[in-house]
C-alpha positions, 0 to 999 in steps of 0.5 A: 452457517452452511456453505451455501449461506456463506455463498449467498452472503458473498453474492450480496457483497458482489451485487452491491459493490461497484466503482463508487463502493469498493468490495472491501468496504461493502464486505465490512458493512455486510458483515456488520449487518449479519450479527451472527456470523463468526470470525471464521465464517467472516474470513471464509466470506472474505476469501470467497469475495476476493476469489471471485474478483481474482478470477473474474476474467475467466468467469461467464457473468450470464451464468449467474453470480452464485454459479460464477462464485463456485467456478471462481473457487474451483479455479482458485483451488486448482491454481493453488495446488497446481499453478501450471494449470493456468498457462502464461497466455491465459494469465493475461485474463487476470487484468484488463487489456488496457494495462499492457499499454501502461506498463510492463506485464511480467508473467511472474507478476500475474502469477503473484496476483492470483495468489492470496497476499501475505499480511505484514507487520512492522515491529518497533525498531530492533524488536522484531525478534521479541514480537516474533516470539510472542505471536505465533506463525510469524516469520521475520523478513529476509529483506527488511530488519523490522518486517514480519509476515503473519500467517495466523488467524488471530485478530491482531487488533485484539492482541496485547502486543498491538495495544502496547504499541509493539507493532503496526500492520504495515505492508513491507513495501510501505516499510521500504519507503520509510527506510528510503527516507532515512530521517535522522533524529532531530530533523523536521519532516513532512509526510504530505499525503499521510492518510491514516499515518502508517508511514508517519509513524514509521518516520517517527520511529526511525527518528527515535521520537526526536525531531518532528514529523508533520502529517497532513491530509485533505480528509480530517477523519484520516488524521483523527485515526492517525491521532488514535494510532499514534497514542497507542504506539506512544509516538509523540514527535508528530503534528497533524494539519489539514492540507488540500494539496494547494500551493500554500503549504500547511505550515510555515516551516522549511523541512529537512525532508518531505515524503510525497506518498501521492494518491495513485491508481493503486495497481500495486495493491491488486493482489490484495484488492482484486476488485480494483482491477475491474473498476480502475480506468485509464482516465484515472491514471491520466488524471492522477498523474496530473495531480502527482506532478502538481503535488510534487512541485508544491512539496519541493518548494518547502525544502531547506537547502540540502533537503531530501524529497522522496516520491512514492506511489503504490502503482507501476504505470508509466504515467505515474512513475517514470513520466512523473520523474521526467516531468519533475527533473525538467521543472526542477533541474537543480534538484540532484537525483539521490541513488536509492540503496535497497537494504537487501541489495546493499548497492546503490541504484538510480534515483528511481526503483520499482518494487514488484510484488513477486520480489517483495511478497508485498504491494507493488511500489515505486520510489524516487528521491532527490536532494535540493541544492545547498546554498552557495 
């Protein structure tokens, strides 16, 4: 397929994507429609689509989609070769103007947003070295013990190591959340908004398959995917159950720990998902913050005395981070803030930390933690 034909396919994706149809989902659908596209061509189309959204703030839509795609690719290549080609003031075009009212906007974060993200793997505990030996162009992280960055082009889902459950594809910041939870073998945990179960599987691994992790989500299809992932990974100490986020917990259990990885605006994923920069709205942040406060309060009621509550979101807006923490602390003053120890810093912090993409080479993430008071 010629370059111009690849551009045409990318233009088709862009034309079909909108707020209700994310570009990554449209991209997968379009690639399935074009049966003759090779894996290399599919990768090139994906790169083209994401470059378009990465540099959308510099483009002139009236010039036509194909011309703007070419311009985006030019900007992408120029910035990759000479990052100084875009000055700090110009970098503000990388995000919508309203973001500056919601969060700090470090220049280094903006620079990171304009580069392609790393793909991160999580090896089973203590086996990162083995996985790195088997997979080419794989590098261990200096920050987390089981994290590996992957720079190859091989389809990892088809590798024997993946099918043997030797690793999961999981962002490094997401892995930091599991380590913050630090569940112990024999404990009972609840991953309240489990999604497809990446953090659930990590909690199970950290517990050595002893004890139990309850995973819940409002979408049954996500829990079905968790079931398949857990079978491949040979993880057996979990149970899944639907939960609509209401005040009534999905099971009559008091937990040693609850992870509330709440639905959020996802600003921390904007390097990996640049289309979302232009579809996320301020009202989304406000509405999600209301839901996050409600979910966190519901989760707190399920803890045993002495139980641990961990709140995480892959965003950095004040509404969804510090303001949620302030709300919870006022509503539940008896809960004790737990200092979060980042593995790579070895020092205690406050009970709330921001993990920035420019520091982690992964998604942006916010984490907070508390402990329920023990019975007197």
